[in-house]
Every structure is written in C-alpha cells, then in structure tokens.
N, C-alpha and C positions, 0 to 999 in steps of 0.2 A: 387684574385691576384694570378699567381702559386705557387702553394706550396714551391717548387725548390727556387726562388727567395725570399721567405720571410726568408725561412729558413736562404738565404746566408745573408739576409741582418742582422738576429739576429747575425751572426759571429763577424759582424762588430761591434755590440754593446760589446762585450768580449773586448776589447780593450777598454783601458780607459789610466789614465793621470798615474797613480800607473802600471800601465801592459800595454806599449806602446809596448813590444814585449813576440811573444806567441807563442810556439812549436804548430807543427801539435798533438801533444800525449793531451798539456792540451789544446787546442783548440776542439779536440776531447771528453776531460773527463767535461771541462765544457758544452759543447753542450749538451750530452747525445747522441753521435751518432757514431754512428762504424766510425771511420779511414779512412775505403775506401771513404762513404759520402761524411765525412769533405773533404780530401783533393781535391773531384772529385768539391764543392761549392768553397773553397778556391782558385781552380785552376780557374776556373769562374772568382773571384774577382780576382785574379792577372792579368788574361788578358783584364782587364777592366782597369786595373789602380789604381784601388780600395787599392788595396794590393798591398806589396809590400817582395819579398822573399829574405832574407839576407842571408840565408843559409839552405844548403840541403844537407846532406850526408846521406848516405843506410839506417839509422835509424831512423832518425827523419828531419823534415823542420823548419824555422822558420819564422815567418812573422811580419812585420810592416803595420800600414795603409800607402797608397797610396797617391799621389801625387795629384792625379785625387779628394778624397778628400777635398784638400786644396782649388780647384782650383772650385770647387762646393760651397764649405763654403764662397769663398770670394764673389763668383755672390749674393751669400743668407744676405750676411752683405752689398752689395753696394743696396741690395734691399732695407733691412730692414733701408739702411741711406737714400736712394730718399723720402719712405715714409714718413720718420720723418721731413725730410726737408718741399717734398714738401707738406704735409696734411696743415698748417699752412697760407700757402698761398691759398691755395685751400676753405678753410672755408672761409677766404677774399671775395676772389672772388666771392664764391658762395652767399653772404652777399653782394657782389655788385649789381649784375645782378641777384639774383635769378633765376640762374639756376641750372641745375643738371651737377656737376662735376666729372670726369672720370682722375685716373694715368691709361694709357697704357703700356704695355712692351711685346717683342717678348718672346716667351716660344716655343720652337723648330720654327714649320711654322706655330702658332699660333699665337694670341693676346692676351694677359689675363690683364683684369682690376685688379691692385693692390692695388686701395684704390679708395674710391668712398664717393663724399661728398651731400645730396642730399638737393634739393629745396624746397620752402614751399608750392609749384603748387600741385595741385591735377595730379601728374603725375606718370606714375606707368613704368618702363624702364624694358626692357629685359636684364639690364647688372645687374651684381653684383658680389662682390668684390671675385675673384678667377673663375671666369669666363672667359672661355677661346672662342673664334669666330674665321673663319678664318682671315686673313692678307690681306683681295680682299675687307672686307665686315664693310661699317662703314668708318667715318672719321678717328677717330684713327689707325684701324687697317694700314688702308690705307697709312699714312702719314708713320707707320712703313717700310712697303713694298716698296713705292716709294724713301727710302734711303736706303734700301738692294743693295748688287752688281747687275748688270745684270744676273749674275749666278746664286746667291742665288733669285732672283726674276724668274729666270727661272724653278729651283727645285719647288718654290711654286704655279706656274702656269702650272706646265707639267702635272697634272689630265685633266682625259680626256674629266670629267665634273665639272666644278664649279659651283657648285649647290647655289642658291641664298632665302632669306627665302619670307615669303606668300608670297607663288606660282608665285613669279618672274621667268621669265626665265632665263635658267641658265647664266652664267654670258661669256658677250663677249670678249674675250683675245685680238684683236685687241686693241677694245677700251677701256679694260682697263688699256692697256700700256701706252696711248695715253694718259690715263688722268691720271696715273703714272706719267706721264714723266710733265707736269703740274701741278701738284703739288708740283713737286721739283721744278721749276720756278717758282712758287706764295710762295710757304716756309710755305705752312698753305694746309689743307686740307678740306674739306669740302661735306656736304652728305645727299641728303634725301631720308628720309623714309626706307634706306637698311636694320635697326635692328630690328626699331619699325615703325609702322605705323604712317604718319603723323608727324614726328618727324624729326628736322634737327642737325644735328652735325658738330659740327666743332674743329679743333685741332691746335694744335700748337708745335715745337720741342723742348725736352726739350736734352741738351748737358750738358755735363760732362767738366772736367778739360782737361781730353785728346782730346777734339771740337769735341767728338761723340756725335751723338744724340744714349740717352738711352732712352728714351722713347717719351709718346704725351701728353699733354694737353690737351683733349677733354672736350667739354660742350655740354648740347645736352640739348635740350627742344622742347613746342609745338612747327611744324611751322608757326604756324601764327604770331611767338613773330620774327622770325626768317626775318624783314623785312626792309627797307627804314634806318630810323636813328635808330634805334632797334636793327638792325644788324652790322651796325659801331659800336655803343655802347659795343656791346658784343663781337666782333675780338679784337677793341682796348683792351680791358679790358684782354681778355686772351692772347690776345700776349704780352701786359706787363707783366704780372704775371709768362709767360713761360720765359719768361727773367730774370727777378727777382730770378727765382728756379735755372736756369740757373748759372745764379753768382752767387750763392750761393752754389751752385756744383763745383764754380768753372773754370766755361767759364769764358773767357777773350777775347773772341776778339769781334770786333766793336759791342757798343751798339744798334746801330741802326738794324743791320743783322736780329735777329727775328721779328722787328715790320715792315720791306718793305714790306710785305703783303702786308698792311692795306692801 
C-alpha cells in the first residue's frame, strides 16, 4: 500500500473518545512527523470528508473526525447485522438442501462474498468469504447488477473487454443486458459454470426495511443436482429462506413477492 495512505490512516487513529479534537501541532507531535507533512496529509483527509477542520488561523488548525467515517461506519454496521441475521437461516437452508450457501453484496463495482455455509458434499468452489468477483459473473453478482439503475449498470459494463473465467470467450454485452432484464422480470438469477466448471448457482434477493435490495442469497452446487424436482425443491427452499431473512431485516412488502419466481 502507498506509504502516504498508510500515514494518513494512522493519523485517524489519533482521534479518540477522550480526544475528539486535535490541533495540527498536537497531531504533528503525536505522529512524530513534520508539521508540513502532517498538514498535507490532513488536507487530503479533509478533502475526502474523513476529517473536518473546525478552526484555522495563522498559528494553528483544529480537526475533528468527518461525517464520511460515520457513513462508512453505518455501512459496516449494517453488513455485520446482515450477516448475523442471515447466518442462522443460511445454516438451516444448508441442512435442508445440502448445498453451499452464500451471502453476496455489492462492493464498489464488484460483488463480494461476506458469508458462506458449506455442504457435506465433496465440492470445492472458487468462492470464499471476502472474495470479490465481477458483477457480471455468477448468479449472485448478476442478480445484484440487474437491480442497479441503468446508469450504474452502464458504468459496470463500460469496460472494453469483460473477461470471463475458464477460458470462456469475453462476455457479450448485448446478450448480458437482455439477461439482466430477464432476471429482473423473473425475480431470481440462474447461472451454469460461470465461476466454477460443472456447477450451477441460483440466487434470490434480500430486501431491508427500506424495501431496497441489499444482498443476494445464493445456492451453489454440482449441476447434476439442479434438474427436475431437485431443482424445483432448491428454488422453492431458497426463495422461502430469502423471504424469511428479508422479513427479519424489516421488509414488509407482499409476502409472495420474493417467491413468485418459482
């Protein structure tokens, strides 16, 4: 990581409950760095709303933590709450259908797996907690992408060459856009062999109290199990679990909305 970024982040650690406000002189002394260097880093943090300058004069400046940190803290808090609420339901679903269960969220222009429950089947998947993948690769990421605004979708798809896994040809953007429209209409996403060969993924949306989609509940396993009645059972159980998690998160729309895709 860039050393200037590391030094700037360490300056944030100087602010505590007991010292919510510090002067440039105090920060320079505590960080053991020249005042010009400290001022340059503080100015960068201020421009990104990480810090707020409460007072400046010819002798010194005073700083407080900025509202951007509150915003980021709220996001982290919501993600922790999401994981804590969803995990028991994911474990129950895994026990019921014996497939790998994932919890996937949007992270910048990627999809990140923030929780995972394994199955007892001998199956190794590409995914792991903390892993990020393109938003156009796999049922969970595609479901998240399908629910973004057209403007945000275009930002994700604006790259000249959208690469796929397993030496597949580059992603066809026109075909992908049609698929995203179908996902929105169906209410769930389905993928075969996009992240792991010979595997299928099915994903249903999770909504919060604001009626906003915040994550995808994804089931993955060997494609041979995703056929006929087995497929319908997996879809039905996953949709019902997504509904229960959403209700626990405060979602209060029609109880049938999340399972109409079956």
